[in-house]
N, C-alpha and C positions, 0 to 999 in steps of 0.2 A: 504494500500500500504506500503510495507516494506522500508520506507525511514526514516533514522535516522540521527541525527546531534548532534555534540558536539562542544562547543566553549572551546578552550584551551588557557590559559594564564599562563605564568611562569610554564609550564609543569603540570598544574592542570586544571581539568575540572571545568569550572565556569558556564556552562549552557548546557542543553541537551534537546532534543525533538525528537518526532517521529510524522509522518504525522497522523493527526486525524481530518480532516475537516468533514468527514461524521459522525463519532461518536460524535463529539462535535457540529455539526450543525454550523460550523464556517469556512467560506471559507478561512480565513487567518491562520488557524491552520496547517500550513506546519511545517515540522521538523525544518527548519532553523529559522523561526519566533519564535517558542517556545524556541529554544536554545538561540536565541538572547535576548528574554525576561528574561530568567533565568540569563544569563550573565550580562545583564544591571542591574537587581535587585541585584545580588551579588556584583556588583561594585558601586551600587547606582549612576549610571551615564549611560545615553543612548549611550555615546561614549565609544568604547572599542578598542582603536587604535592599541594595540600591540598584540591582540589576533588573533588566527587562527580558522576558522570554518571548520570542517571536515564533509562532508555529502555524503551519498550514491549516490545521483543523482544530476546532474547539476541543479543549481538553476533556477527557473522561473523568469520572469520579476519582480513580486512582491517581491520575496525574494532577488533578486539582488539589488533592490532599498533599501530595509531595510538594507542590508549588507553595502551599500555605506553610508547610513545615520548614521549607527553605527560606521563608520570610521574604520572598521575592517582592520587589516593589510594584511590578506591573507585568501583565500578560497581554500580548497583542496577537490575535488569531485571525485567520482568513475566513474559511468556510464554517458555517454553523453545522452541527451534527445532530439532526433531529432524532437519532436513535440512541445516542450515548453521550450527548453533550452535557457537561456539568457546569457550564458558565451561562446558562439561561435557556437552552433548548429543551432539556428534559428536567433538569434541576439546576439550581444556581447555588453551588457550594460557596462561592465567593460572597454571596449576599447574606449568608447566615450571620446574624448579629452576635450570637454568643461565641463565635469562633475567636481564638486568641490572636489572630493576625488577619488584617484585611489587605488583600492585594488588589490593586487597581486592574480593571479589565477593559479592553477595547476589542470588540468583535466586529467581523464583517469587513476588515481591511483587505482590499483586493479580493473580495469575496467571489466575484465572477471568475477571475483567473484561477483561484484556488479550487473552486467548484468544478470548473472545466477539467482541470488536471485530475481530480478524483473521479469524475464521471467517465472520462475517457479511459482511465485505468480499469475501472470495473466493466466498461463496455467491451474492452479487449479480452477480459477474462471470461466473459460469458459466451 
């Protein structure tokens, strides 16, 4: 699935990832998780408070939880995910008031381009 993510801090990419749960036999190998792992490793700290995560597709519940635990400052995503999105499509984890950290979210950035990329990928697979 063509989902990619980068974590940017001080205008530098400090982590990147692409979806690979099937090829790695790892259900947690989502683009966001891999980008967060890289960013945390580069900072030698699991908290990355001033960074922004840019991702092709709206994060799922697992990724939203990891983003909150990393104390990311902001998430920017392209396409909405009406089946598994956790930033407003199915549920909005980021809007929960009782959560210990609030990450800013901006969705729908380059939505048509991201959507076309995902749609054409699945069209070829069928």
